C-alpha positions in Angstrom: 0.0 0.0 0.0 1.3 3.5 -0.9 1.5 5.8 2.0 1.1 9.6 1.8 3.6 11.8 3.4 3.0 15.5 4.0 5.5 18.3 4.2 5.3 22.1 4.6 7.6 24.2 2.4 11.1 24.3 3.9 14.6 24.3 2.7 15.9 20.8 3.3 13.3 18.1 3.2 13.8 14.8 4.9 10.6 12.9 4.4 9.3 10.9 7.4 10.5 7.3 7.0 13.0 8.0 4.2 16.6 6.9 4.5 19.4 9.3 4.1 20.4 9.4 0.4 17.0 8.3 -0.9 15.8 10.2 -3.9 12.5 11.9 -4.6 11.1 12.2 -8.1 8.8 15.1 -8.7 5.7 13.7 -10.5 3.5 16.8 -10.3 4.1 20.5 -9.8 1.0 22.5 -8.9 0.3 26.1 -7.9 0.2 25.4 -4.1 1.9 22.0 -3.7 4.3 19.6 -5.4 4.0 15.8 -5.4 7.0 13.5 -5.1 7.4 9.7 -5.4 9.9 8.4 -2.9 12.3 5.4 -3.3 10.3 3.5 -0.7 7.1 3.7 -2.9 5.4 6.4 -0.8 4.1 9.7 -2.1 5.0 13.0 -0.5 3.0 16.3 -0.8 5.1 19.4 -0.4 2.9 22.4 0.4 4.1 25.8 -0.8 3.5 29.3 0.7 1.9 30.3 -2.6 -1.8 31.2 -2.8 -4.2 31.5 -5.7 -5.3 35.1 -6.3 -5.0 38.1 -8.6 -3.0 41.3 -8.2 -1.8 40.4 -4.7 -5.3 39.6 -3.4 -6.2 36.1 -2.2 -8.9 34.4 -4.3 -9.5 30.7 -3.9 -11.4 30.6 -7.2 -8.6 32.1 -9.2 -6.5 29.7 -11.4 -3.1 31.3 -10.9 -0.7 32.2 -8.1 -1.4 35.7 -7.0 0.6 36.1 -3.8 2.8 34.4 -1.3 1.9 34.3 2.4 4.6 33.1 4.8 3.3 30.1 6.7 0.3 29.3 4.6 1.9 26.1 3.4 2.1 24.9 6.9 -1.5 25.9 7.6 -2.6 23.9 4.5 -0.5 21.0 5.7 -2.3 21.0 9.0 -5.7 21.2 7.3 -4.8 18.2 5.0 -3.5 16.2 8.0 -6.9 16.8 9.8 -8.9 15.5 6.8 -6.6 12.5 6.1 -6.9 11.5 9.7 -10.7 11.6 9.4 -10.5 9.2 6.4 -8.5 6.6 8.4 
């Protein structure tokens, strides 16, 4: 079974359960998160501090990155963790 690992945007990423030297292969790059396949078969979501919007104004319905808010990646990570826990 593939496990999902979650990470907020940070400089050096060491995914939970990954061995030192393991590689990550980016399989998708989105506006607010990137998806990586790990050597161990798991998938990791890396949340960014980018937000959808227009002209520096947050708009969840917009289809482009409009601004960066420091810490929003971590907030989105916590929200995702909450809902994934409900699905267990």
